[in-house]
N, C-alpha and C positions, 0 to 999 in steps of 0.2 A: 899845609897843603892838603885839599881833597885829595884821597885814597886814590880815587879812581882816574883823577887826572893825572897824580904822577905815574900810572902804569900805562894811559895813555902817551904819557912823553915820552915814554920807554921805546914804544912802537917804532920799530924801524923799518922806512914804505920798503924798501929795496929788496930788503930781507922778505921780505912779503912775496913780493912780485917775483923773486926769483924762486921761491918755493913755487909759486902759482904756475911758472912758467916750466916746472920741472914736473910738476903734476900732471898737467896738460899735455906735455909731451910722455906722457907712459899710457899706451889703450888700455883702456879698463873699462869696455862695454861686455854684455853678458848675451847672449852666448858670443862667446870669443875668448879671448884672452881674459876675462873676468879682473878681478879685482888684485891678486896676489901679487901684480908688478908693483901698483898702487902702496899695497900695505906693506911690502917689505923696503920701497924708498922711505916711506915715514917711518917705519922701525928703527931704521938704521940713523935716520934724521933725527929725530928725538933721541935715539939711545947718545948718539955725539954728542948731545945739548945736555944729559946728565939726568934725563928720566928716563924710567924703567915701562917701559910699554910691554903689555898684555895682549899675544894674540889668540884671538878665541876664534875656532872654526866653524862658521855658520852654516856649512855645507861643504860638502869635499871641494877642496881648493876654491872656496870661499870667505876669505877671513875676514874678521872684524879686528882693530886694533884701538888697544885702550890704554890711555896714560894717563898719570895723576900727577897733579902738582898741589903739593900740602898735603895734610893728614886731617882724622880726625872726622867726626861726625859732620850731618850739612855738608854744606857746599853747592855746588851747581854743578849741573851737567853740560858738555857744549858738545852737541852732537852733529854732525854731518855724516852724509855718504859719500864710497868711493866708486861706486860703480855708474857709468854715464851711457845713454842713451847711442846706441849703434849709430854710425856717420851716414850708415846707408851707401850712395854712391858717393863714393870720395870724389871722382872727376867734376861733379855739379857743387865741390866747395869752392866760394873765391879763395880761400886760405887752407891749406890742408888740415883736417879735424886734430891731428895732431903735431901740429907744429909750431903754436904757442907765438905766431908771429905778433909782433906790436909795431902799431902803426896810427898815428893820429894819436899816439894816449891811450888806445886800446888795445886790448890782447884777446887776438883772436884763438878760438879751438875748443874743440868738443871739451864742454865740462868747464869751462871758463868762467860762467855764470852761474852752472847747475850740475856739482856743487865744489867742483875744485877752488874754484876763489872764495867759498865758503869754508872751504876747509883752511886753505889759507891764510883765510883772516884767522881763524881761530887757533892756530899754532901760532900765528904772530901775537895775538894776543897775550898766551897763554908763556910764550917767551918773554912779551914786555912784564907780565905780574912776576916773571920770575929776576929779571932784572931790576925792578923796582922794588921789590921785599925779599927780606930774610926769610921769612917765617908767613905764612899764610894760619888765622884762626880755623879755617876751615878748606879742604879740599876743592880745585876745578880738577872735573876728569874731562880731558876728552875723548867721546866715542865716536871714530871712526867705521864706519858700519856698511856691512855688503850688503847690495840686493836689494835698495830702497826703489829701482827703478822696475822691479819683478814682483815678486810675492812677499816681500819684506822680511826675508829669511835673516837678515843680521838682526835689524830690532827684536824679532823673538828669540831669537839664541840668547842676547844682551840681556834681557827679560828673562828668559828660563835659567839662566844662570845666578841670577839676583845682582848682575852687577848693578844695575840702578839703587840695589837698596842701599839706606844709609846718607844718600844724597838728595837735597830736595831745591826747592827756589830758595835757601839764605845765601844773600851775597856773603861768598869768600873773605870780604873786606871788613864784614860786623860780627864783633867778638860775645 
C-alpha cells in the first residue's frame, strides 16, 4: 500500500477537531495575551504523545515551538503560526471569538481558519504518521511560530537559530 495512504488512513478526525477546539479557546492575539498560552498547551499536548518539543523565545513572552518526528537529514518542515488577529469588538461577533462553537458542521472562532485550523491539521498529520510508521528515514519538523500577524519575529528567530537547516523539500517517506 502507498505510504501516504497509510498515513492518511491513520488520521483521527475527532482528534483533529478536538485539538482545534482547544486551540481556538486559547486567546493568542497580540497585543494582548500573545502566543504563550497556545504554545504551553501544544508543548504539553505533544509531550504527552511522545514528542520532545523545543521552546524558542522569538521575543520576550512570544515563544516558538518546534517538535520533530524522525531523525536524519532532509525531511520536511510543517510550519504554521500561533498568533491570531485581535478579535476587536467581541459584541459584534455572532459567536464568541474564543468559543469554538460548532454549528452546522462548522467550527466558529478566532483562528479557526488562520491558523489554528492549519496547526491542528499539521499536528493531526504528524500523529497519523507516528501511528502508521515505526520509523521515518527523514524527519518531519513542526514549527509553530509566533508573530506571523505582526513583524514575523517567530520565523526570523527560527531561521537565525538555524532550525531550518538540514531539512528541505524531500519527502520523509522516500529513502
